[in-house]
Structures are given as C-alpha cells and as structure tokens.
C-alpha positions in Angstrom: -13.3 2.4 53.6 -14.2 6.1 53.8 -10.5 6.9 54.3 -9.6 4.9 51.2 -12.4 6.7 49.3 -11.1 10.1 50.4 -7.5 9.2 49.4 -8.7 8.0 46.0 -10.7 11.1 45.6 -7.5 13.2 46.1 -5.7 11.0 43.6 -8.5 11.4 41.1 -8.6 15.2 41.7 -4.9 15.5 41.1 -5.2 13.3 37.9 -8.0 15.6 36.7 -6.0 18.7 37.3 -3.0 17.3 35.6 -5.2 16.3 32.7 -6.8 19.8 32.5 -3.4 21.5 32.6 -2.1 19.1 29.9 -5.1 20.0 27.7 -4.3 23.7 28.1 -0.6 23.1 27.5 -1.2 21.1 24.4 -3.5 23.7 23.0 -0.9 26.4 23.7 1.8 24.4 22.0 -0.3 23.8 18.9 -1.3 27.5 18.8 2.4 28.4 19.0 3.2 26.0 16.2 0.5 27.5 13.9 1.7 31.0 14.8 5.3 30.1 14.0 4.4 28.4 10.7 2.1 31.1 9.3 3.2 34.3 11.0 6.9 33.9 11.7 7.5 31.5 8.8 9.6 29.5 11.2 7.8 26.3 12.4 8.9 25.1 15.8 9.5 21.4 15.5 9.3 20.5 19.2 5.7 21.5 19.7 4.1 18.5 17.9 6.1 15.9 19.8 5.3 17.5 23.1 1.7 17.9 22.2 1.4 14.2 21.4 3.0 13.2 24.7 0.8 15.6 26.6 -2.3 14.3 24.8 -1.6 10.8 26.0 -1.5 12.1 29.6 -4.8 14.0 29.5 -6.6 11.2 27.7 -5.5 8.4 30.0 -5.7 10.3 33.2 -9.1 11.6 32.3 -10.3 8.2 31.3 -9.2 6.8 34.7 -11.1 9.5 36.6 -14.1 8.8 34.4 -13.9 5.1 35.5 -13.8 6.1 39.1 -16.8 8.4 38.8 -18.8 5.8 36.7 -18.8 7.8 33.5 -17.0 5.2 31.4 -18.6 3.7 28.3 -21.2 1.1 29.2 -24.4 -0.4 28.0 -26.9 0.6 30.6 -30.4 -0.1 29.2 -30.7 -3.5 30.7 -29.8 -2.2 34.2 -33.0 -0.1 34.3 -35.1 -3.3 34.6 -32.9 -5.5 36.7 -33.1 -5.9 40.5 -30.4 -4.1 42.6 -28.6 -7.4 43.5 -28.1 -8.3 39.8 -27.0 -4.7 39.0 -24.3 -5.0 41.6 -23.1 -8.2 40.1 -23.0 -6.8 36.6 -21.3 -3.6 37.8 -18.7 -5.8 39.6 -18.2 -7.8 36.4 -17.7 -4.6 34.5 -15.2 -3.4 37.0 -13.3 -6.7 36.8 -13.1 -6.3 33.0 -11.7 -2.8 33.5 -9.1 -4.2 35.9 -8.1 -6.7 33.3 -7.9 -4.0 30.6 -5.8 -1.8 33.0 -3.4 -4.6 33.7 -3.1 -5.1 29.9 -2.3 -1.4 29.6 0.4 -1.6 32.3 1.9 -4.8 30.9 2.0 -3.8 27.2 2.8 -0.2 28.0 5.8 -1.4 30.0 6.9 -3.6 27.1 6.6 -0.7 24.6 8.5 1.6 27.0 11.3 -1.0 27.4 11.7 -1.5 23.7 11.8 2.3 23.0 13.9 3.3 25.9 17.2 3.4 24.0 15.8 5.5 21.2 15.5 9.3 21.4 12.7 11.5 20.2 15.0 13.7 18.0 13.4 17.1 18.2 12.9 17.1 22.0 15.8 14.9 23.1 14.1 12.6 25.5 13.7 8.8 25.5 11.1 7.3 23.2 9.7 5.5 26.2 8.2 8.8 27.4 5.4 8.3 24.9 4.2 5.3 26.9 4.5 6.5 30.5 1.0 7.9 30.3 -0.3 4.5 29.2 1.3 2.8 32.2 0.1 5.4 34.7 -3.4 5.4 33.2 -3.5 1.6 33.5 -2.4 1.8 37.2 -5.1 4.3 38.0 -7.8 2.3 36.2 -6.8 -0.8 38.2 -6.8 1.2 41.5 -10.1 3.0 40.8 -11.8 -0.2 39.7 -10.7 -2.1 42.7 -11.8 0.8 44.9 -15.3 0.6 43.2 -15.5 -3.1 43.9 -14.5 -2.6 47.5 -16.9 0.3 48.0 -19.7 -1.8 46.5 -18.9 -4.6 48.9 -19.0 -2.1 51.7 -22.3 -0.7 50.5 -21.0 2.7 49.5 -20.9 2.9 45.7 -20.9 5.8 43.2 -22.4 3.8 40.3 -25.6 4.9 38.8 -29.2 3.4 38.8 -30.2 3.5 42.4 -27.0 2.4 44.1 -25.7 4.3 47.1 -24.0 7.6 46.3 -20.9 8.8 48.1 -21.3 12.2 49.7 -19.6 15.0 47.7 -16.7 15.3 50.2 -15.8 11.6 49.6 -15.6 11.9 45.8 
C-alpha cells in the first residue's frame, strides 16, 4: 500500500504543479489582454479562450489534489464527538460519494466532449471538446484519489483528519 501511496503522491504533486503553472499562465494571458486593450488599443482575442480552458485545468486538478489531502468541503463538527470507528465509516461514505461524483464528471464530461468535438473554438482553432478534457481528467483523479483513501483507511494508513493515522511526509 505504501508503494501505491507514493505513486499517488507523485501523481498529486504533478497535478498540483500543472495547476500552479496553469494559474500563472492564465494570469499572464489576462494581463496581456488588458495590456493589449488599454495600451496597444489592439485586444488579442485568443487570450480569453485559452484563459478559460486553462482555468478549468487548475480548478479540477487542484480540487482532485484537495480531495487526496483531505481538504475538500465537508461538514466536520459531528466528527469531533464520534468514536474513531464511526468516523472511519463516515469518511468512507464521503469518499464513496466523491467516487460517484467523479464518475459523473467523467461520464458527462465525455458526453460533452463527444458532442463538441466537431466544432472549433474560432479564435484559437482547436476542437470545442478541449474545454471538457480538464473535467474528465479531474474526474479520473478524484476517483483514483478517493479509492486510494478508502484503501489506505482499510490498511490503517489514512491522511484524513480528527485523530486518524497520518501518512509520513514522504508518502504524501
């Protein structure tokens, strides 16, 4: 299980780096757009389309990493007063809900990509399906990371909060 955790840690780190680079790129593209509009009086039309596509990547990749690290949105007040065994059950239920949500992202993202494949985003010349690749990839990572959390919990090595066993830093 530790090998799987290390592999998933590498995948999460790559996703986080891609997400961070995407955030910087999107900021640079928008800054260039503002500069072009107000200084050069010649607005580049490609920047907004690329910024929206890149934004999808850093949002969905970052969200998937947040799920792996246990930073996703949750209602934790009840967990402070419950026994560890019940906490583990509720964390597993939460992870299963995230798996279902990730599967929905993959399924519906794929459908959207199929329907928009023939169209072209005019100002950048790529398929309209490119807008949904981040949704599909984010869904895949959410499913993988949630299944990993369930497996680690079953093996007794979980990164969830509230007194559960933490993975050492090198296994994150």
